[in-house]
N, C-alpha and C positions, 0 to 999 in steps of 0.2 A: 591321390588326391598329394599334389603341394602342399604344402605350409600356408602358402600366399592364399590359393585357393580356398582352402579351409578355414582359413580366415576371415576372409571375402564373404563365403557363405556363412556365420557366426554374425559377422558383423549383418549383411540385410535380413538374417534373422531375426535380432534385436532389433531395430530399426523400422522391421514392415509390423507384422501381424501383430508376432507374440511384445512386441513394443504399446501396440496401439493396446491391446489386452490387460497387458496388467499395467501401464502408466501411472490410469487412474489410480488404481489400487495401494501403486506402494506407499504416496506418501500419507494414508488413512491409517496400513498397517505399521508406519515408523510413529504416527502420533498415538495410534492403541500401546505400540512398546514402551513407547518415554514415557507413558499413563499410567503405567503397571511397574515399570523401573523406578521412576519415580516415589510410586507408589509402596515401593517394594522399603526405598530407603524408610520413609517417613511414611507410613500410616496415615498420619491428620492429614495426608497430604489428599487422600480419597475421601477427606470429608464433606456432607455439602455445605459450608459456609466455607472450607476452601476453594471447592469448586467454584463456588460462586465469587471468591475473588478472582480466581482465574478467565472469568468469564467477563469481570469487568475491566480488567485490566488488561483485556485484547480488543475493546472498544475502539479507540484510537488508532490502536496500528491496524487494527479491519480495516477501518474506514481509509485510512491513507494508502493502505495495498490493494483499495477497489481502484482507486484512483489510478494509483501504478500499475495496476493490470492493465486499464486502459489504454495507457500510455506503450505498452511493452509490446501488448497483442497488436497495437500497429508497428510495431517495429523498432519506437521509440523507447525515450527514456526520461524523466522528470526530477532532477536533483533539488528542486528546490520547495517540493511540498511540506518537507518536514519547516523549515525556515518559516513559508506560506502561515501554515499554522499557525507558530508562534507569534507571527505579527498579529493574527487574525486574536487570539486573549489578548492581547495589547490593546487593540482598537474597543472591543469588545468592553473591556475594564473602562477605556476613556470616553466613550459613546452611549455606555449600556445606565449609568447611573441617572443620564439625564433624557434619554432617548426610547429606554425602554424595547420594547420589544420592534422596534423602527431601527433602532441599531444592529439588531442580530439581521435582520434582512438585507442591512445596507452592508453589512462584514461578511455576510456569504455571499453576495453582490459581487462585491470589490474582489474577493477573492477569483472568483470567476472570471470575473472583467480581467484579473492579473494573468491569471492561465493563459485567457485567450489571447493576449498580445503578446505573451511569448510567442507562444504559436505564431500571431502575423509576423512577429521577426524571422522564425525558425524560418517560415514562407518564404518572407521577402529576402532575408539575409542569403539564404541557403547555405545556410551553418548546420553540425549537425545537433541533434537537441541535446546534448550531453552540453553542450559548451551555451547555448544560450540558458539553459535554466542554473548552470554556476552560473552565471552571471546572477542569474536571479535571485540565486542561496544570498549572494553577498550585497543585492538591493535589497533583498526580503529582511535581511540578518539586521542591516544599517537603516532602514524604515524602523525596524521594532524599538531598535536603542535610543534613535530621535523622538519616537512617538512617548516611548515609557522615561525617557532618562535615566536612560540604564538601569533600572529599577524595577522589584517588583510592584505591581499597583493594584492590587485590595481591591473586591467589590462586597460588601456587606449585604449579606444573605436576604434578603427585603426587596433588595434590588437586582438580584442576580434571577433574571426572566427564563434565565436557561435549568435550573436547578435541577427543577424534574428531569433533565436528562443526567445526572449523577448517577455513577456506578455502585450508591448506599442509598439506592431506591429500588423497589425491586415493583414488577408485578409479575402476577404468576409467578412469584419464587425466581426469575430473574432477571440481573440487573437494568434499569431504565437506560441504561447507555450502552448495552450488548442488546439490546433491542430496537436500538435506535439505529446501530450501524448495520442491523442485521436488514431492518426495511431498508437505507439507504443501499446494503448490497444486490436486496432481490430488484428495485429499483434499476440498479446500473447491470443487473443479467438481463433485465426484460430489454432493453436496450440493446443490447450488445446481441444477445442471443433468440430476437426474436422480429426483431427490425431492419429495415434496409440502412441506414445509417452503420447499425451494428454491424452486418455482413459487408459491408465498405470499410470499418476498418481493421475486420478482419482479413479481407481481402489485399486492404494495404499493406500488411504485415507475410502477407502469402508473398506478392510479389507488385510490388508499387508501380513498376511501367505496367504490368500488364493492368492495374487497375487504374490508369490513366488510359488506355488504349479502350479501353472498353468503356469509359467516359465517366468513372467516375472524380467527382470535381475535390483531386486532393487540397491546392490550398483549402476550403473550405472546412473539409475534415482534419486537417490540421490544425483550426484552430478549436472546432467543434474535439479533438481530443483534448488541447491543454486548457480549456474552458469545463472538461470534467474533472480533471486530475487539479486544478484548483477549486473550482466549486467540493468537494469532498477531502481539498486542506482545512477550506473556510467551514465543513461539517466536523473537521475531527477539531478545530477551537473550538466549537460551542461544546463540546463533550468535556475539550479543558478545562474551560470555563466552568462548567456543572462539576466537575470535582474538584478544581481548588478556591475557585471565588475569588480568584487570580487574575491576572494579566503579566504576561513576563516573557521576557524578549527571548530566552533559550528554552520554553518550556517543551517543546516536541523536538528541538534540534536531534535530540540522541535517538530519535525512534528513522531517522533517512533509511538507516543500512538493515536495521530489524526488518522496515516495511518494503523493500525491494527481496532481504531475503524470505519473504512471507509469503514471494509472487514464484521466486523462479523454487524454493523448494517446493509450495504446491503443485510445480508440475510446468509452469506455463515457460513458454521454449521463452530466451533472452533475446532469438533472434527474428522475435514476433510470429506471426500466424496458429499456432495453435495454444491452447490453453484455454480456464476460464475460469466464473470469478469462484465456482462449487469450489477449486482446487485455492485458490488464495486464502477460504475461508479456513478451510486445511490448513494450509501454512501458518497464518498465523496463528493458531492453536500449538501448532509444533514450535515455532519461534519462543512464545510464550512459553510455552512447559520448559523449553532449555532455559530461557533465564530464571524461571523460577528454579526448574531442576539447578544451579549453578548455585545457589543458596542454602538447597536441599543438604546437597553432599558438601555443603562448608567450604567452597572455594570463592577467593575473592570475587568482587563484581566487575571486575577490573578483567576478568577471564572472558566476561561474555562477547569483547570485539571479537578477539580472540577465534573465538565459536563461529559468531557469527561471518568473521572472514571464511574460516576454515566449510563452513556450509555453505556459504554461495558458490564459491569454485566448486565444490562435487554436484552441488545441484547445476549450477552452467551445465559442468562436463556431462552430467545424464541425460538433459534434456537441451544442449544445442540441436539446432537441426545444421550437420553440416554440408547439406546440400544448397545450401546460400554460401558457401566462403569457400568463396574461390583462392583465396591465400588467406592467411588466418594472420595478422600482425597487431 
């Protein structure tokens, strides 16, 4: 057997049944190894208090990653979610003292509408999703600066109607922010895995041309997908407001790359069609442990960005479906 034939056999074995069996377990094993490794470096990391802090810090990241997972499974990406979440905190800070719960509902609805508008432009202009959402990133960032006057806007505790979602509030020993994020993730998982629109989203990620041929209304689904990413950005803004009692034009901006990393590290293929929200939960925990681990081992926080870059490249290399790529460019 020649070397090339052997290499092809190994590649088929890895990408076939073996990969299908091992794929879902690899991120979980990585998570366990990271927790044990950081815990060995600093034993206080494994204390209940530290683990609750870890869980609370994962909530916003998980909400953004949940919306991002839906986009990526469809073969798309939304680079505007973090900026939209920041804008949500600013709008909440401006409106909530006067309108209370109505402001919360209005902001979440506006975020969903903003996402749907991006989906509509994506379909109508026939431009790649990353181009449209980069434009959205700058648009939402600019609107945040205008609405806030380029400053943070505090909200008194008595007027913060979402304070109960804070990571410092607990139910059954778990942070309310994490419980809220898990409930949202379960809702998204129900839609993605157990409903016809969810199957259509996955089918678009496998082959959009085939999806069109079998009658899936892809324009409607494009709008729906980005409406969902906008919705989850708005929910992330609610948790940020609960945690900080303030709106800031850049409050969530540093979470864009970690939210994408959480999706691909969890095992969802960046090429679309495969993956799931359970994997994203594991991926979000991995990213959060890495963020905390950097501080535990004494490295400056600037190394976070380097680490995310390396992790994303490795995760994409391991999960990408090369059968969909005729040419890599």
